[in-house]
MARVO-999531 format. One record per residue (C-alpha): residue number from 0; residue in one letter; chain; x, y, z. Coordinates in Angstrom, 3 decimals. Layout:
atom pos:NUM | code:A | unit:A | u:X | v:Y | w:Z
...
***
This chain:
atom pos:0 | code:M | unit:A | u:0.000 | v:0.000 | w:0.000
atom pos:1 | code:K | unit:A | u:1.044 | v:3.537 | w:-0.690
atom pos:2 | code:K | unit:A | u:2.618 | v:5.340 | w:2.225
atom pos:3 | code:I | unit:A | u:1.345 | v:8.731 | w:3.395
atom pos:4 | code:K | unit:A | u:3.845 | v:11.576 | w:3.450
atom pos:5 | code:E | unit:A | u:5.202 | v:12.402 | w:6.857
atom pos:6 | code:E | unit:A | u:4.108 | v:15.344 | w:8.958
atom pos:7 | code:G | unit:A | u:5.916 | v:18.564 | w:8.239
atom pos:8 | code:S | unit:A | u:5.952 | v:17.919 | w:4.500
atom pos:9 | code:N | unit:A | u:3.846 | v:21.043 | w:4.013
atom pos:10 | code:D | unit:A | u:0.400 | v:19.626 | w:3.272
atom pos:11 | code:P | unit:A | u:0.792 | v:17.584 | w:0.066
atom pos:12 | code:G | unit:A | u:0.308 | v:14.446 | w:2.153
atom pos:13 | code:Y | unit:A | u:-3.054 | v:15.707 | w:3.378
atom pos:14 | code:R | unit:A | u:-4.267 | v:16.531 | w:-0.129
atom pos:15 | code:E | unit:A | u:-3.018 | v:13.204 | w:-1.458
atom pos:16 | code:A | unit:A | u:-4.804 | v:11.393 | w:1.362
atom pos:17 | code:L | unit:A | u:-8.092 | v:13.123 | w:0.531
atom pos:18 | code:Q | unit:A | u:-7.719 | v:12.214 | w:-3.137
atom pos:19 | code:E | unit:A | u:-6.993 | v:8.602 | w:-2.259
atom pos:20 | code:I | unit:A | u:-10.026 | v:8.499 | w:0.060
atom pos:21 | code:E | unit:A | u:-12.229 | v:9.697 | w:-2.811
atom pos:22 | code:K | unit:A | u:-10.870 | v:6.971 | w:-5.096
atom pos:23 | code:L | unit:A | u:-11.341 | v:4.336 | w:-2.410
atom pos:24 | code:L | unit:A | u:-14.927 | v:5.442 | w:-1.796
atom pos:25 | code:A | unit:A | u:-15.700 | v:4.989 | w:-5.483
atom pos:26 | code:K | unit:A | u:-14.232 | v:1.465 | w:-5.356
atom pos:27 | code:I | unit:A | u:-16.101 | v:0.656 | w:-2.132
atom pos:28 | code:E | unit:A | u:-19.398 | v:1.757 | w:-3.678
atom pos:29 | code:D | unit:A | u:-18.771 | v:-0.281 | w:-6.839
atom pos:30 | code:P | unit:A | u:-20.858 | v:-3.466 | w:-6.679
atom pos:31 | code:E | unit:A | u:-18.165 | v:-5.264 | w:-8.725
atom pos:32 | code:T | unit:A | u:-15.558 | v:-4.880 | w:-5.965
atom pos:33 | code:S | unit:A | u:-14.679 | v:-8.233 | w:-4.407
atom pos:34 | code:F | unit:A | u:-15.076 | v:-8.750 | w:-0.686
atom pos:35 | code:D | unit:A | u:-11.330 | v:-9.260 | w:-0.302
atom pos:36 | code:Q | unit:A | u:-10.615 | v:-5.962 | w:-2.027
atom pos:37 | code:L | unit:A | u:-13.420 | v:-4.260 | w:-0.137
atom pos:38 | code:S | unit:A | u:-11.840 | v:-5.257 | w:3.154
atom pos:39 | code:L | unit:A | u:-8.464 | v:-3.855 | w:2.086
atom pos:40 | code:D | unit:A | u:-10.017 | v:-0.643 | w:0.781
atom pos:41 | code:V | unit:A | u:-12.017 | v:-0.024 | w:3.958
atom pos:42 | code:K | unit:A | u:-8.910 | v:-0.607 | w:6.071
atom pos:43 | code:R | unit:A | u:-6.873 | v:1.807 | w:3.943
atom pos:44 | code:A | unit:A | u:-9.637 | v:4.437 | w:3.984
atom pos:45 | code:T | unit:A | u:-9.798 | v:4.180 | w:7.783
atom pos:46 | code:E | unit:A | u:-6.035 | v:4.743 | w:8.014
atom pos:47 | code:L | unit:A | u:-6.265 | v:7.753 | w:5.723
atom pos:48 | code:V | unit:A | u:-9.166 | v:9.293 | w:7.637
atom pos:49 | code:E | unit:A | u:-7.204 | v:8.956 | w:10.882
atom pos:50 | code:Y | unit:A | u:-4.175 | v:10.549 | w:9.222
atom pos:51 | code:C | unit:A | u:-6.318 | v:13.479 | w:8.026
atom pos:52 | code:R | unit:A | u:-7.840 | v:13.934 | w:11.487
atom pos:53 | code:K | unit:A | u:-4.374 | v:13.987 | w:13.016
atom pos:54 | code:Q | unit:A | u:-3.236 | v:16.580 | w:10.487
atom pos:55 | code:L | unit:A | u:-6.286 | v:18.761 | w:11.127
atom pos:56 | code:R | unit:A | u:-5.695 | v:18.621 | w:14.889
atom pos:57 | code:S | unit:A | u:-2.098 | v:19.634 | w:14.296
atom pos:58 | code:Y | unit:A | u:-3.133 | v:22.544 | w:12.055
atom pos:59 | code:K | unit:A | u:-5.675 | v:23.694 | w:14.639
atom pos:60 | code:E | unit:A | u:-3.074 | v:23.658 | w:17.407
atom pos:61 | code:E | unit:A | u:-0.693 | v:25.631 | w:15.216
atom pos:62 | code:I | unit:A | u:-3.357 | v:28.233 | w:14.425
atom pos:63 | code:D | unit:A | u:-4.355 | v:28.445 | w:18.102
atom pos:64 | code:N | unit:A | u:-0.712 | v:29.035 | w:19.052
atom pos:65 | code:I | unit:A | u:-0.362 | v:31.764 | w:16.447
atom pos:66 | code:S | unit:A | u:-3.582 | v:33.405 | w:17.648
atom pos:67 | code:Q | unit:A | u:-2.447 | v:33.337 | w:21.284
atom pos:68 | code:N | unit:A | u:0.891 | v:34.938 | w:20.427
atom pos:69 | code:K | unit:A | u:-0.678 | v:38.013 | w:18.840
***
């Protein structure tokens, strides 16, 4: 499976994760997708969603810190 870019890589990893989630959702919704593939796709989508949540929390903390230092 494709690896997600590490934190601090200036956001391309987040955008790539969202794009991959969209592609996975299309595959998950496709009735032709096998159960084996469906299981892999759901697992990968779950990992990507968690990655995105982590990134968003990090961005929020950064913005909060900037706001507090004004």
